[in-house]
C-alpha positions as MATLAB code, in Angstrom:
seq = 'MDDKAAAFLRLLKIMDELREQCPWDKKQTIESIRHLTIEETYELSDAILKNDLNEIKKELGDILLHIVFYSRIASETNAFNIKDVIDSLCEKLIFRHPHIYGDVKAETDEQVKQNWEQLKQKEKGGNKSVLSGVPNSMPALLKAYRIQEKARAVGFDWEQPEQVFEKVKEELNEFEQEIKNKNAENAEKEFGDVLFSLINYARFLNINPEDALEHTNKKFIKRFAHMENRVKEQGKQIADCKLDELDGYWNEAKKLN';
ca = [
      -3.059  -14.135  -28.551;
      -4.445  -10.623  -29.070;
      -2.402   -7.609  -30.192;
      -2.030   -6.136  -26.689;
      -0.625   -9.337  -25.218;
       1.721   -9.763  -28.176;
       2.985   -6.189  -27.776;
       3.678   -6.734  -24.072;
       5.563   -9.977  -24.734;
       7.626   -8.166  -27.382;
       8.553   -5.526  -24.793;
       9.613   -8.202  -22.301;
      11.763   -9.879  -24.969;
      13.454   -6.581  -25.852;
      14.082   -5.869  -22.150;
      15.729   -9.280  -21.746;
      17.944   -8.635  -24.769;
      18.964   -5.190  -23.539;
      19.751   -6.471  -20.057;
      21.916   -9.228  -21.477;
      23.655   -7.358  -24.314;
      23.684   -3.574  -23.740;
      26.622   -2.312  -21.602;
      24.543    0.479  -20.040;
      21.453   -1.622  -19.318;
      23.565   -4.459  -17.885;
      25.104   -2.279  -15.175;
      21.880   -0.640  -13.927;
      20.404   -1.411  -10.505;
      17.071   -0.636   -8.899;
      18.740    2.270   -7.104;
      20.511    3.668  -10.173;
      17.356    4.173  -12.247;
      15.251    5.616   -9.424;
      16.010    9.256  -10.316;
      15.208    8.542  -13.957;
      11.806    7.184  -12.975;
      11.068   10.403  -11.088;
      12.116   12.435  -14.138;
       9.856   10.392  -16.414;
       6.932   10.918  -14.038;
       7.381   14.682  -14.215;
       7.606   14.535  -17.995;
       4.317   12.629  -18.078;
       2.799   15.245  -15.787;
       3.900   18.029  -18.158;
       2.384   16.219  -21.141;
      -0.907   15.789  -19.272;
      -1.062   19.477  -18.355;
      -0.451   20.364  -22.015;
      -3.150   17.848  -23.036;
      -0.669   16.538  -25.612;
      -2.017   13.034  -26.234;
       0.877   12.001  -28.444;
       3.400   12.982  -25.754;
       1.285   11.294  -23.077;
       1.486    8.072  -25.105;
       5.281    8.333  -25.355;
       5.774    9.172  -21.672;
       3.513    6.311  -20.585;
       5.749    4.047  -22.649;
       8.801    5.340  -20.806;
       7.184    4.645  -17.437;
       6.137    1.180  -18.585;
       9.750    0.559  -19.570;
      10.834    1.393  -16.034;
       8.296   -0.994  -14.523;
       9.571   -3.773  -16.765;
      13.183   -2.784  -16.045;
      12.755   -2.935  -12.243;
      11.001   -6.287  -12.557;
      13.726   -7.728  -14.790;
      16.463   -6.653  -12.351;
      14.576   -8.099   -9.383;
      13.987  -11.391  -11.184;
      17.753  -11.962  -11.379;
      17.852  -12.474   -7.597;
      14.450  -14.199   -7.481;
      13.024  -11.277   -5.484;
      10.051  -10.893   -7.835;
       9.289  -10.762  -11.555;
       6.815   -8.986  -13.816;
       4.183  -11.693  -13.255;
       4.405  -11.114   -9.503;
       3.975   -7.372  -10.029;
       0.896   -7.841  -12.206;
      -0.647  -10.521   -9.979;
      -0.160   -8.341   -6.903;
      -1.812   -5.411   -8.652;
      -4.781   -7.510   -9.830;
      -5.347   -8.890   -6.341;
      -5.199   -5.385   -4.855;
      -7.661   -3.979   -7.388;
     -10.147   -6.774   -6.758;
      -9.822   -6.438   -2.972;
     -10.259   -2.650   -3.049;
     -13.286   -2.737   -5.365;
     -15.788   -4.846   -3.401;
     -18.592   -2.820   -5.018;
     -17.552   -4.480   -8.296;
     -16.240   -7.874   -7.167;
     -18.237   -8.267   -3.945;
     -21.524   -7.276   -2.348;
     -20.574   -3.805   -1.051;
     -22.542   -0.858   -2.416;
     -20.802    2.336   -3.544;
     -22.804    4.616   -5.813;
     -20.582    7.719   -5.749;
     -16.876    8.338   -6.284;
     -16.664    9.685   -2.718;
     -17.942    6.376   -1.319;
     -15.420    4.517   -3.462;
     -12.552    6.660   -2.109;
     -13.658    6.124    1.498;
     -13.899    2.357    0.977;
     -10.468    2.398   -0.685;
      -8.763    4.005    2.311;
     -10.536    1.761    4.807;
      -9.538   -1.327    2.854;
      -5.939   -0.105    2.713;
      -5.981   -0.017    6.501;
      -7.226   -3.619    6.581;
      -4.356   -4.639    4.297;
      -1.946   -3.130    6.823;
      -3.601   -5.055    9.647;
      -4.929   -1.823   11.125;
      -1.624   -1.234   12.940;
      -0.289    1.657   10.900;
      -1.395    5.270   10.889;
      -3.970    6.372    8.342;
      -1.369    8.850    7.101;
       1.527    6.394    6.906;
       0.843    5.735    3.227;
       1.771    9.306    2.264;
       5.409    9.204    1.046;
       7.788   11.370    3.055;
       9.563   12.464   -0.132;
       6.370   13.702   -1.812;
       6.437   17.446   -2.633;
       4.869   19.428    0.196;
       1.861   20.758   -1.732;
       0.830   17.326   -3.004;
       1.593   15.843    0.397;
      -0.811   18.246    2.113;
      -3.529   17.369   -0.416;
      -3.102   13.625    0.110;
      -3.000   13.995    3.909;
      -6.325   15.809    3.775;
      -7.849   13.232    1.424;
      -6.837   10.392    3.709;
      -8.172   12.163    6.801;
     -11.482   12.732    5.008;
     -11.729    9.052    4.110;
     -11.965    8.145    7.809;
     -14.435   10.920    8.630;
     -12.092   13.652    9.893;
     -13.057   16.650    7.789;
     -15.087   19.826    7.632;
     -18.727   19.544    6.600;
     -19.130   22.608    4.370;
     -16.798   24.641    2.131;
     -17.848   27.814    3.954;
     -16.311   26.453    7.161;
     -13.018   25.867    5.393;
     -13.005   29.370    3.919;
     -13.529   30.815    7.392;
     -10.464   28.826    8.452;
      -8.514   30.345    5.564;
      -9.438   33.846    6.747;
      -8.550   32.949   10.324;
      -5.119   31.695    9.298;
      -4.516   34.797    7.164;
      -5.298   37.014   10.137;
      -2.876   35.060   12.326;
      -0.188   35.313    9.642;
      -0.745   39.063    9.329;
      -0.470   39.469   13.090;
       2.900   37.692   13.225;
       4.164   39.952   10.436;
       3.126   42.962   12.500;
       4.876   41.394   15.493;
       8.023   41.045   13.343;
       8.306   37.432   14.486;
       9.876   35.686   11.487;
       9.751   32.183   12.970;
       6.062   32.351   13.859;
       5.258   34.063   10.553;
       6.755   31.104    8.693;
       4.620   28.687   10.721;
       1.475   30.713   10.140;
       2.240   30.961    6.420;
       2.380   27.162    6.327;
      -1.043   27.099    8.000;
      -2.378   29.518    5.375;
      -1.160   27.273    2.558;
      -2.548   24.143    4.233;
      -5.969   25.750    4.702;
      -6.012   27.026    1.091;
      -5.193   23.539   -0.171;
      -8.011   22.217    1.987;
     -10.435   24.772    0.527;
      -9.332   23.896   -3.018;
     -10.049   20.239   -2.275;
     -13.599   21.122   -1.213;
     -14.066   22.935   -4.516;
     -12.709   19.921   -6.452;
      -9.696   21.969   -7.547;
      -6.382   20.142   -7.637;
      -4.010   22.738   -6.120;
      -0.919   21.251   -7.784;
      -2.512   21.544  -11.242;
      -3.855   25.016  -10.485;
      -0.449   26.290   -9.352;
       1.344   24.736  -12.319;
      -1.110   26.363  -14.747;
      -0.353   29.698  -13.061;
       3.408   29.021  -13.292;
       3.099   28.401  -17.020;
       0.929   31.508  -17.461;
       3.505   33.650  -15.639;
       6.356   32.245  -17.739;
       4.455   32.956  -20.959;
       3.637   36.532  -19.939;
       7.174   37.167  -18.702;
       8.547   35.923  -22.043;
       6.260   38.374  -23.868;
       7.552   41.186  -21.646;
      11.172   40.172  -22.336;
      10.548   40.163  -26.088;
       8.928   43.613  -25.985;
      11.907   44.984  -24.040;
      14.341   43.465  -26.556;
      12.405   45.122  -29.391;
      13.299   48.433  -27.759;
      16.960   47.415  -27.690;
      17.033   47.334  -23.896;
      17.442   44.927  -20.989;
      14.749   44.351  -18.386;
      17.025   45.654  -15.634;
      17.220   48.999  -17.492;
      13.431   49.481  -17.630;
      11.256   51.303  -15.141;
       8.522   49.356  -13.416;
       5.667   51.274  -15.086;
       7.102   50.385  -18.520;
       7.321   46.720  -17.572;
       3.781   46.870  -16.209;
       2.603   48.128  -19.582;
       4.157   45.159  -21.378;
       2.784   42.818  -18.712;
      -0.736   44.148  -19.254;
      -0.294   43.579  -22.994;
       0.567   39.961  -22.247;
      -2.476   39.588  -19.987;
      -4.731   40.593  -22.881;
      -3.136   37.915  -25.071;
      -3.592   35.016  -22.605;
];
């Protein structure tokens, strides 16, 4: 047995012991740890954005724990166990990579993605919508990105980035018009169209809009913190400062990062 297999078996043994002996672990259900799994996923995402490899390793361990935990709970009612989870995954990977395990040719990552979506439809028997695999609870920005990816995989997409950018400008004009019309309801709808078209354009440029926005969030937080510190050095509160003074501190922060 190699080191990786031994480490996984050790984890399974520890999970069994915790489930049988720990008061907290014993009372958990699949439903009760769901929110914790979501939290761990966001923590992994943060570590990835920071490119903190040590934290990524730790957060991956936490997610692996959850996978093992769900499987252990399910095994108690003979619903499934960790072997079933792994076997199902292996079968799926082999089925969706016919260019590796079959005679299908796919020389680019785009061809692989298109094959992947088409094979997913075959797994569903072709009866479900192409977009049915996008979780309803997914955050709206990511959801829009995945909807567009799935539509592209079946051939429904623009041909050139320039076409998408023209759509962005068109949607911006429509949004601006509704603002001029003072129609709040239509303005909200058009704003959604602007965001959707921008996400589409980002996809054509191979920019992940979720990552791009989060990098901007972090940049804003860092610059705002610098501004707060500069204000405190003057013995004042932000609310007491004039906008031109705050702008000066903000421009200082921009030069730093």
